[in-house]
C-alpha positions as CSV (number, residue, x, y, z in Angstrom):
1,X,0.1,-0.1,0.0
2,X,1.0,3.6,-0.4
3,X,1.6,5.3,2.7
4,X,0.5,8.8,4.2
5,X,3.0,11.4,4.7
6,X,4.4,12.5,8.1
7,X,2.7,15.0,10.2
8,X,3.1,18.6,8.7
9,X,5.3,19.5,11.8
10,X,7.3,16.6,11.5
11,X,8.0,17.3,7.8
12,X,8.8,20.9,8.1
13,X,11.2,20.3,10.9
14,X,12.9,17.7,8.8
15,X,13.2,20.2,6.0
16,X,14.6,23.0,8.3
17,X,17.2,20.5,9.3
18,X,18.2,19.7,5.8
19,X,18.4,23.3,4.9
20,X,20.7,24.0,7.9
21,X,23.0,21.1,7.5
22,X,22.8,20.4,3.7
23,X,22.3,16.5,4.1
24,X,19.5,14.0,5.1
25,X,20.5,11.2,7.5
26,X,20.2,8.1,5.2
27,X,17.7,6.2,7.4
28,X,14.4,4.9,6.5
29,X,11.3,6.7,8.0
30,X,8.4,4.8,6.8
31,X,5.0,6.5,7.3
32,X,1.4,5.6,6.5
33,X,-0.4,7.1,3.3
34,X,-3.8,6.0,2.1
35,X,-4.2,4.3,-1.3
36,X,-6.4,6.2,-3.7
37,X,-5.2,5.4,-7.1
38,X,-3.8,9.1,-7.7
39,X,0.0,9.8,-7.7
40,X,2.1,12.8,-7.2
41,X,5.6,12.4,-8.7
42,X,8.6,14.8,-9.3
43,X,10.5,14.9,-12.6
44,X,14.2,14.2,-11.6
45,X,16.8,15.0,-14.4
46,X,19.4,12.3,-14.3
47,X,21.8,14.5,-16.4
48,X,22.4,16.7,-13.2
49,X,23.2,13.7,-11.0
50,X,26.8,12.8,-12.4
51,X,28.4,13.0,-8.8
52,X,25.7,11.0,-7.0
53,X,26.2,8.0,-5.0
54,X,23.6,5.6,-4.0
55,X,23.5,7.5,-0.7
56,X,22.6,10.7,-2.4
57,X,19.7,8.9,-4.1
58,X,18.5,7.7,-0.7
59,X,18.5,11.4,0.7
60,X,16.5,12.5,-2.4
61,X,14.0,9.7,-2.0
62,X,13.5,9.9,1.6
63,X,13.1,13.7,1.5
64,X,10.5,13.4,-1.5
65,X,8.4,10.6,0.3
66,X,8.6,12.6,3.5
67,X,7.2,15.6,1.5
68,X,4.3,13.6,0.2
69,X,5.5,12.5,-3.1
70,X,4.9,9.0,-4.5
71,X,7.8,8.8,-6.9
72,X,10.1,10.2,-9.3
73,X,10.1,10.3,-13.2
74,X,13.6,9.6,-14.1
75,X,14.6,12.0,-17.1
76,X,17.2,9.9,-19.1
77,X,19.4,11.6,-21.7
78,X,22.1,10.1,-23.9
79,X,25.2,10.5,-21.7
80,X,26.9,7.2,-21.3
81,X,26.9,7.3,-17.4
82,X,23.3,8.1,-16.9
83,X,22.0,4.5,-17.1
84,X,24.4,4.0,-14.1
85,X,22.6,6.6,-12.1
86,X,19.3,5.1,-13.1
87,X,20.5,1.7,-11.5
88,X,21.6,3.8,-8.5
89,X,18.2,5.3,-8.0
90,X,16.5,2.0,-8.2
91,X,18.9,0.6,-5.9
92,X,18.4,3.3,-3.4
93,X,14.6,3.2,-3.4
94,X,14.9,-0.6,-2.8
95,X,17.4,-0.1,0.0
96,X,15.1,2.2,1.7
97,X,12.2,-0.2,1.5
98,X,9.6,2.4,0.9
99,X,6.7,2.2,-1.5
100,X,8.2,4.8,-3.7
101,X,7.7,4.4,-7.4
102,X,10.1,5.2,-10.2
103,X,9.7,5.3,-14.0
104,X,11.8,6.1,-16.7
105,X,11.1,9.4,-18.7
106,X,13.0,9.2,-22.0
107,X,14.5,12.5,-23.1
108,X,13.9,12.3,-26.8
109,X,15.4,15.7,-27.2
110,X,18.7,14.2,-26.2
111,X,18.5,10.3,-27.1
112,X,19.1,9.2,-30.6
113,X,16.1,7.9,-32.5
114,X,16.7,7.6,-36.2
115,X,17.5,3.9,-36.6
116,X,15.9,0.7,-35.2
117,X,19.0,0.2,-33.2
118,X,18.5,3.2,-31.5
119,X,15.3,1.9,-30.0
120,X,17.1,-1.1,-28.3
121,X,18.7,1.0,-25.8
122,X,15.3,2.5,-24.9
123,X,13.8,-1.0,-24.5
124,X,16.6,-2.0,-22.2
125,X,15.3,0.5,-19.5
126,X,12.0,-1.4,-19.7
127,X,13.3,-4.9,-19.4
128,X,15.9,-4.1,-17.1
129,X,13.3,-2.9,-14.3
130,X,10.1,-4.3,-15.3
131,X,10.1,-6.7,-12.3
132,X,11.8,-4.1,-9.9
133,X,9.8,-3.7,-6.6
134,X,9.9,0.2,-7.1
135,X,9.0,0.1,-10.7
136,X,5.8,1.9,-11.3
137,X,3.3,-0.4,-13.0
138,X,-0.2,0.6,-14.4
139,X,-2.7,-2.0,-15.0
140,X,0.1,-4.6,-14.8
141,X,2.2,-2.8,-17.4
142,X,5.7,-1.1,-17.0
143,X,4.9,2.7,-16.9
144,X,7.3,4.8,-19.2
145,X,7.1,8.2,-20.4
146,X,9.1,10.6,-22.7
147,X,10.0,14.4,-22.9
148,X,9.5,15.0,-26.6
149,X,9.7,12.2,-29.3
150,X,7.0,13.0,-31.9
151,X,10.0,13.4,-34.4
152,X,11.4,10.0,-33.7
153,X,11.1,7.4,-36.6
154,X,13.6,4.7,-35.5
155,X,14.1,4.1,-39.3
156,X,10.3,3.6,-40.2
157,X,8.0,5.7,-42.2
158,X,6.6,7.8,-39.4
159,X,6.9,8.7,-35.7
160,X,3.8,6.4,-35.1
161,X,5.1,3.5,-37.0
162,X,8.6,3.7,-35.5
163,X,7.3,3.9,-31.8
164,X,4.9,1.1,-32.6
165,X,7.1,-1.4,-34.4
166,X,10.4,-0.9,-32.7
167,X,9.2,-0.2,-29.2
168,X,5.8,-1.0,-28.4
169,X,5.5,-4.2,-30.2
170,X,8.7,-5.7,-29.1
171,X,8.0,-5.3,-25.5
172,X,5.5,-8.0,-24.5
173,X,4.3,-10.2,-21.6
174,X,5.8,-8.9,-18.2
175,X,7.7,-6.2,-20.4
176,X,4.6,-4.8,-22.0
177,X,4.5,-1.0,-21.5
178,X,1.9,1.7,-20.3
179,X,3.4,4.3,-22.8
180,X,2.6,8.0,-21.7
181,X,4.6,10.2,-23.6
182,X,4.9,14.0,-23.9
183,X,4.9,14.5,-27.6
184,X,4.8,18.2,-28.6
185,X,1.8,17.6,-31.3
186,X,-1.6,19.2,-31.4
187,X,-4.1,17.1,-29.5
188,X,-6.3,16.9,-32.4
189,X,-3.8,14.7,-34.1
190,X,-3.6,12.0,-31.4
191,X,-5.5,9.6,-33.6
192,X,-2.2,9.3,-35.6
193,X,-0.8,7.5,-32.4
194,X,-3.7,5.3,-31.8
195,X,-2.6,1.8,-30.6
196,X,0.9,3.6,-29.6
197,X,-0.3,6.1,-26.8
198,X,-1.6,4.9,-23.7
199,X,-1.9,8.3,-22.3
200,X,-0.4,11.9,-22.5
201,X,1.9,14.1,-20.3
202,X,1.1,17.8,-20.8
203,X,4.6,19.1,-20.1
204,X,4.0,22.7,-20.9
205,X,0.5,23.0,-19.0
206,X,2.1,24.3,-15.7
207,X,3.2,27.7,-17.3
208,X,1.3,30.4,-19.4
209,X,3.7,29.6,-22.3
210,X,1.7,31.6,-24.9
211,X,1.6,34.7,-22.5
212,X,4.3,37.0,-23.7
213,X,5.1,40.7,-23.3
214,X,3.4,41.1,-26.8
215,X,0.3,39.1,-26.1
216,X,-0.1,41.0,-22.7
217,X,-0.1,44.4,-24.3
218,X,-2.9,42.9,-26.5
219,X,-4.8,41.7,-23.3
220,X,-4.3,44.8,-21.5
221,X,-5.2,47.1,-24.4
222,X,-4.7,51.0,-23.6
223,X,-3.0,49.9,-20.3
224,X,-0.2,48.2,-21.8
225,X,2.2,51.0,-21.1
226,X,1.9,50.0,-17.4
227,X,4.2,46.9,-17.9
228,X,6.9,49.2,-17.5
229,X,5.8,49.8,-14.1
230,X,7.4,48.0,-11.0
231,X,4.0,47.0,-9.8
232,X,0.6,46.8,-11.7
233,X,-2.7,48.2,-11.0
234,X,-5.4,45.8,-9.6
235,X,-7.2,45.6,-12.8
236,X,-3.9,44.6,-14.8
237,X,-3.4,42.1,-12.3
238,X,-6.5,40.6,-12.8
239,X,-6.0,40.2,-16.4
240,X,-2.7,38.5,-16.1
241,X,-3.3,36.5,-13.2
242,X,-6.3,35.0,-15.2
243,X,-3.5,33.2,-17.0
244,X,-2.0,31.5,-14.1
245,X,-2.9,27.8,-13.3
246,X,-5.7,27.3,-15.5
247,X,-6.9,24.0,-16.9
248,X,-7.3,25.1,-20.7
249,X,-4.6,23.0,-22.1
250,X,-5.4,20.1,-20.0
251,X,-8.9,20.0,-21.3
252,X,-7.5,20.0,-24.8
253,X,-5.1,17.1,-24.2
254,X,-7.8,15.2,-22.3
255,X,-10.1,15.7,-25.2
256,X,-7.4,14.4,-27.5
257,X,-7.0,11.3,-25.4
258,X,-10.7,10.4,-25.6
259,X,-10.1,10.1,-29.4
260,X,-7.5,7.4,-28.7
261,X,-8.5,3.7,-28.2
262,X,-8.0,2.1,-24.9
263,X,-9.6,1.5,-21.7
264,X,-7.2,2.5,-19.1
265,X,-5.6,5.7,-20.4
266,X,-3.4,7.7,-18.2
267,X,-3.4,11.5,-18.1
268,X,-0.5,13.4,-16.4
269,X,-0.9,17.0,-15.5
270,X,2.1,19.0,-14.5
271,X,2.4,21.7,-11.7
272,X,5.5,23.9,-11.6
273,X,6.4,26.9,-9.3
274,X,8.6,29.0,-11.6
275,X,10.5,29.6,-14.8
276,X,13.6,31.6,-15.5
277,X,16.5,30.6,-18.0
278,X,19.4,32.7,-18.7
279,X,21.8,31.2,-21.6
280,X,23.6,33.2,-24.2
281,X,23.3,32.5,-27.8
282,X,26.9,31.0,-27.6
283,X,25.8,28.3,-25.2
284,X,22.1,27.1,-24.9
285,X,20.5,30.3,-26.4
286,X,17.7,30.2,-23.8
287,X,16.8,33.7,-22.1
288,X,13.5,34.2,-20.9
289,X,10.8,33.8,-18.1
290,X,7.3,32.6,-18.0
291,X,5.0,34.4,-15.6
292,X,4.9,32.7,-12.3
293,X,3.7,35.6,-10.0
294,X,0.4,35.6,-8.4
295,X,1.1,32.3,-6.4
296,X,1.4,30.1,-9.5
297,X,2.5,27.1,-7.6
298,X,-0.4,27.1,-5.2
299,X,-3.0,28.3,-7.9
300,X,-2.0,25.6,-10.1
301,X,-2.3,22.9,-7.3
302,X,-5.9,24.3,-6.4
303,X,-6.8,23.8,-10.1
304,X,-5.6,20.2,-10.2
305,X,-7.2,19.3,-7.0
306,X,-10.7,21.1,-8.4
307,X,-10.4,18.9,-11.5
308,X,-8.9,15.7,-9.9
309,X,-11.3,13.4,-11.4
310,X,-9.9,14.1,-14.8
311,X,-6.2,13.6,-13.6
312,X,-4.2,10.4,-12.8
313,X,-0.8,11.8,-12.0
314,X,0.5,15.2,-11.0
315,X,4.1,15.6,-12.1
316,X,5.9,18.3,-10.5
317,X,8.3,20.1,-12.9
318,X,10.9,19.8,-11.4
319,X,12.8,18.3,-8.7
320,X,16.4,19.4,-9.9
321,X,16.2,21.5,-13.2
322,X,18.4,24.4,-12.0
323,X,18.7,25.5,-15.7
324,X,15.1,26.8,-15.6
325,X,14.8,27.6,-12.1
326,X,11.8,25.3,-11.5
327,X,13.5,23.1,-8.9
328,X,11.9,22.3,-5.6
329,X,14.7,20.0,-4.2
330,X,18.1,20.8,-2.8
331,X,20.7,22.5,-4.9
332,X,23.2,19.5,-5.1
333,X,24.6,17.2,-7.8
334,X,26.0,19.0,-10.9
335,X,24.7,22.2,-12.7
336,X,24.4,23.1,-16.3
337,X,26.2,26.3,-15.9
338,X,23.5,27.9,-14.0
339,X,25.2,28.9,-10.8
340,X,24.9,32.5,-11.4
341,X,21.1,32.2,-10.7
342,X,20.8,29.2,-8.7
343,X,23.5,29.6,-6.0
344,X,22.0,31.0,-2.9
345,X,18.4,30.7,-4.2
346,X,16.8,27.9,-2.1
347,X,13.4,26.5,-3.0
348,X,12.9,24.0,-0.1
349,X,9.9,26.1,0.8
350,X,8.1,25.0,-2.1
351,X,8.7,21.3,-1.4
352,X,7.6,22.0,2.2
353,X,4.2,23.1,1.2
354,X,3.8,20.4,-1.5
355,X,2.5,17.7,1.1
356,X,-0.6,19.7,1.8
357,X,-1.5,19.9,-1.8
358,X,-0.4,16.4,-2.6
359,X,-2.6,14.9,0.1
360,X,-5.4,16.8,-1.1
361,X,-5.1,15.8,-4.7
362,X,-4.8,12.0,-3.4
363,X,-7.6,12.1,-1.1
364,X,-10.1,14.7,-2.5
365,X,-10.1,17.0,0.5
366,X,-7.6,19.2,2.0
367,X,-6.1,18.1,5.2
368,X,-6.3,19.7,8.5
369,X,-3.6,22.5,9.1
370,X,-2.2,21.3,12.3
371,X,0.7,24.0,12.6
372,X,1.2,27.7,11.7
373,X,3.5,28.3,8.8
374,X,4.7,31.4,6.5
375,X,6.2,30.9,3.1
376,X,7.5,33.9,1.1
377,X,9.4,34.2,-2.3
378,X,10.7,36.9,-4.4
379,X,13.1,37.8,-7.0
380,X,16.6,39.1,-5.8
381,X,16.5,42.2,-7.9
382,X,14.0,44.9,-9.5
383,X,12.8,43.9,-12.8
384,X,14.2,47.1,-14.4
385,X,17.5,47.1,-12.7
386,X,20.3,47.1,-15.2
387,X,23.1,44.5,-14.5
388,X,26.8,45.8,-14.6
389,X,28.4,42.7,-15.9
390,X,25.9,40.6,-18.0
391,X,26.2,40.1,-21.7
392,X,23.3,38.0,-22.1
393,X,20.8,40.8,-21.5
394,X,17.4,41.0,-19.8
395,X,15.3,37.8,-20.3
396,X,12.4,37.9,-22.8
397,X,9.1,38.9,-21.3
398,X,10.8,40.1,-18.1
399,X,8.2,43.0,-18.2
400,X,5.4,40.7,-17.0
401,X,6.6,40.4,-13.6
402,X,6.2,42.7,-10.7
403,X,8.5,43.8,-7.8
404,X,6.7,42.2,-5.1
405,X,7.0,39.3,-2.8
406,X,4.4,36.5,-2.6
407,X,3.6,35.1,0.7
408,X,1.3,32.2,1.8
409,X,0.3,31.7,5.3
410,X,-1.0,28.4,6.8
411,X,-2.8,29.1,10.0
412,X,-4.4,26.8,12.6
413,X,-6.8,29.6,13.5
414,X,-7.3,33.4,13.5
415,X,-4.0,35.2,13.6
416,X,-2.4,38.5,12.5
417,X,0.4,38.5,10.0
418,X,3.0,41.4,9.6
419,X,5.1,41.7,6.7
420,X,8.3,44.0,6.6
421,X,10.2,45.0,3.5
422,X,12.1,48.0,4.9
423,X,12.4,49.7,8.2
424,X,9.0,51.4,8.9
425,X,7.5,49.7,5.9
426,X,5.1,47.1,7.0
427,X,1.7,45.6,5.9
428,X,-0.6,44.0,8.4
429,X,-3.1,41.3,7.4
430,X,-5.7,39.5,9.6
431,X,-5.8,35.9,8.5
432,X,-8.4,33.1,9.3
433,X,-7.9,29.6,9.7
434,X,-6.6,27.9,6.6
435,X,-4.5,29.1,3.4
436,X,-4.3,32.9,3.0
437,X,-2.2,34.3,0.0
438,X,-0.5,37.8,0.6
439,X,1.6,40.0,-1.6
440,X,3.7,43.1,-0.9
441,X,5.8,45.6,-3.1
442,X,9.6,45.2,-2.4
443,X,11.9,47.9,-1.4
444,X,15.3,48.2,-3.3
445,X,18.3,47.8,-0.7
446,X,16.0,45.9,1.9
447,X,15.2,42.4,2.5
448,X,11.7,40.7,3.6
449,X,10.6,39.3,6.9
450,X,7.3,38.2,8.6
451,X,5.6,37.4,11.8
452,X,2.4,35.5,12.8
453,X,0.9,36.5,16.2
454,X,-2.2,35.3,17.9
455,X,-3.4,36.5,21.5
456,X,-0.4,38.8,21.6
457,X,2.2,36.1,21.3
458,X,4.3,35.5,18.3
459,X,3.9,32.2,16.9
460,X,6.0,32.2,13.7
461,X,8.8,34.3,13.0
462,X,10.4,34.6,9.4
463,X,13.5,36.3,8.6
464,X,16.1,35.3,6.1
465,X,18.3,38.3,7.2
466,X,21.6,38.6,5.0
467,X,20.5,35.7,2.9
468,X,18.1,37.9,0.8
469,X,18.4,41.5,-0.3
470,X,16.4,43.1,-3.0
471,X,19.5,44.3,-4.8
472,X,19.1,47.6,-7.0
473,X,22.5,47.2,-8.7
474,X,23.1,43.6,-9.4
475,X,26.1,42.3,-11.5
476,X,24.0,39.8,-13.6
477,X,20.4,39.4,-14.4
478,X,18.7,37.2,-12.0
479,X,14.8,36.5,-12.3
480,X,14.9,33.3,-10.1
481,X,13.1,33.1,-6.8
482,X,14.5,33.1,-3.3
483,X,12.1,30.9,-1.1
484,X,12.0,31.2,2.6
485,X,9.7,29.7,5.0
486,X,9.2,29.2,8.9
487,X,7.0,27.2,11.0
488,X,5.7,27.2,14.4
489,X,7.5,24.2,15.6
C-alpha cells in the first residue's frame, strides 16, 4: 500500500534541518499513506546527477517521500553514465524499503532515435526494471514516459510507425508498457498515435507559455504601457493572473486522449512553481521567463485538485532542473552552468508546502492544518534593474513580472500577519484558519521578514536576514526566486 505522509510539523522540522546542515540522514522513515489510485511524482533529471552515490539517491527519495511524493520520473538522456545513475536510483529505493515508485522518462530531445538500433537502448530501460519492486506498474504494465519524441522514426516511415514497431510491439508479456509520452503535437492529431499512446503528459501545461510581453500588451489594451512599472494596477493584475494555473490545455489534451482507443489511459498533469533561464546564444541560447507571479504553484495545485477526477498523476516540474529555475529539491549534484542564478536561491519552501496539496489531490479533500507556517518568495532584484556585468541581457518577457514578494500563510486559527520589507515599511493582514495568500511591494536595498501573532504572542517568525536583499545594482540578471519559510515548531 502507499503510505500517508508524516505530520506537517515533522516534515517541516525535517526540511529545516536539511536546509541547515545540507544533508539528510540515510535512514528509512516509513509512514502511512492512504491508497487512492492518484499519484504525485517529481521530474528528476538524471543528467544533473553525475556526482551522485547511492546514498545521495537515498537522501532525495527519503526527502521526497516525507514531503508527500509518491515517486520520481527519471529523465534519461544520452550521456553514457546516465544508465548507471538510473540503476543507483532503483537500488536506493529498494534499500530504503519504501513504496516509492520510479519510472523512466526518455528524453528524446537528447537520445538518438533515427534507426531501429536506437530503440534497443530504450527498450533496455523497460526490460531491466520491469520486475523491480519500485517500478511503477499501471494495470500490470511497465509505466514509461518521454520528454518529446514526436519526431522519432527509428528508421520507419513515421513517428507512430517507429514507436509501434520498434518499441511497443517488441515489449510483450511482463515487459509490456503503459506508454505515456509528452509528444509536442496538436492534441487533435492524437489519433495518429492510436495503438501507441496509452496516455499523455502535458509538459507545458504548468506555465502560461503563450503569455508574452506582446500578447500581454494586447490583453491589457490601452493600459499596456503599465507593464514598464514595478507594480501593476489591480485591474492589470486581474487580467494577467487569469492566465495562471488554468486547466485550458489540460482539457484540450484530455479531449485528444478521448479519441484514442484504450480503456485505461493515463493523463499526467504538470505543476511547476517558476521559470527563468539565462543562457547566451553561444551556449544554449535560452533567455526568458514565463510569468509565475500570483502564487503560481499554489494556484495550479488548487486547479488540479478541483479537476482531480480528470487527472491520474500530477508530475512536479521539477525536482532538480536548475537551468530553468523550477527545482523544488535541494541544490546539489551538478549544474548546467546555471550557478549565476541558482547559487543561494533555495526552493525548499515550495517542497515543504507540497505535502498539503499532494494529500488533497490524492484524498479529494484538503487536510487539516496542524501548525502555523509562513512561506515567502521573491526575485533578488528589481525587474528594471540594469546589470553591470551581464552580456546576455534581460530575459524575454521580463516586463510581465512585478517587484513584489509573494507570501502564503497556513494558519490553524485566526491570527495577525505582519510583513516587513524595509524599516518602517510593513503590511498587516488578519488571517483566518486555512490558507491565505498575501503580496507586498519590495523595497530596493532591503530584505523581507514576517511574523504571525495570536493572542499577543508571536507564533511564527520568518527572517532570512543577510541571505536575501532586493538588490538594485546587480552584476548579472537574475529572475529566479528566493524561497524562505518558517513554522511554529
